[in-house]
N, C-alpha and C positions, 0 to 999 in steps of 0.2 A: 455530212461533215466533210466536204472536200478539203484536201490538204495538198498544197503544191510546194515541193522542195525545188528550189532553183540552185544548181551548182554551176558556177561559171568561173572561167579563168579571168574574166574581166575584173578590174578594180573599180569600185564605186565609192565616191565620197558619201557622206551622210545624206545629203540632199538627193543624190542620184539613187541611193538605196531606198530612200523613202518613196521617191517617185516610182521606182521599179516595183516595189512591193504593193504600192497602192494600185498601179496599173494591173498587176498580176491578180490581186484580189478581185478587182472589178471584172476582169476577163473571165476568171474562173466562175464567178457568180453568174455571169451572162451565159457562158457555154453550158454550165450545168443546170441552169434554171433554178438555182437555189439562192436564198437571201444571203447577201454578203456577210451578215452576222454569223453565218455558219462556216465561213471560209477561213482557213489558216494558210498563211504563206510564210515560208522560211527561205532566207537567202544565205547561201554560203559562197562568198566571193573570193577572188584571188586563189582559186584552187589550182594545184598543179595538174594539168590535163594534157594528155597526149592522144591524138586520134590520127589514124593513117600515117603514123610515124612523124607527125608534126605537132609542135606545141603552139601553132597558130590559135587564135581565140576559138574557144569551144564552150559548149554548155550541155548539161544534162538536166532535163526537167522530169520530175516524177510526180504525177498526179494520182492521188489515191482517193477513193470515195466509195461510199455504199451506193452502188449503181452508177453506171456510166451511160451517157447517151448512145443510141444505136450508131449515130454518125460520128464515130471516133476520129475519123480523118479530119473533120472540121474542127474538132477539139484540138487535135495536134497542130493543125494549121494556125489556129488562133493563138495558141500559146507560143508557138515558134515565132510567128510574126511579132508578137508583142515583145519577146525577149530579144530578138534580132534588132528591132528598132531601139530598144532601151540600152543595149550593150554594144551595138555595132558588130555583133557576131554574125558571120554569114549563116543564113538559114541551113545551108548544107552541112554545117558543123554543129548543129543543135540536135541532140537526140531527145526524144520524148517517150517516156514510159507511162502507160495508162494502166492503172492497177485497180480492178474492181474488188472491193473488200466485202466479205460476208458480214452481215449485221452482228453476228456473234463474235466477230474478230475485231470489232471497233467499239471503243468505250469512251465515255466522257464522264468526268466526275466520279470515276470508279465503277460505273455501271455500263454494261454493254447495251447496244441498241436492239438486240434480239435474243 
């Protein structure tokens, strides 16, 4: 059950938000090797963000899942590239947190996975 939260200072209209979340869902599915039917993406846009003393465009990506690929660098790179292209945010201003969640700490429909 991969879940990606995209927090960005960028503003997206409805069409851009739809395109970004669709691209994010597909990217997460591909890098995690999971069916897209199990992927959740949430977008929080127009967030007030300050990094390095600057309010220049920035983003924070948080990917949570039960199990993460061993090559986490390629996961971070794929997500960063996708968000940079979709929002125009420079890659060096995009943080990516990869959080491996224990099966007993993840639930769907009121039931944990372990």
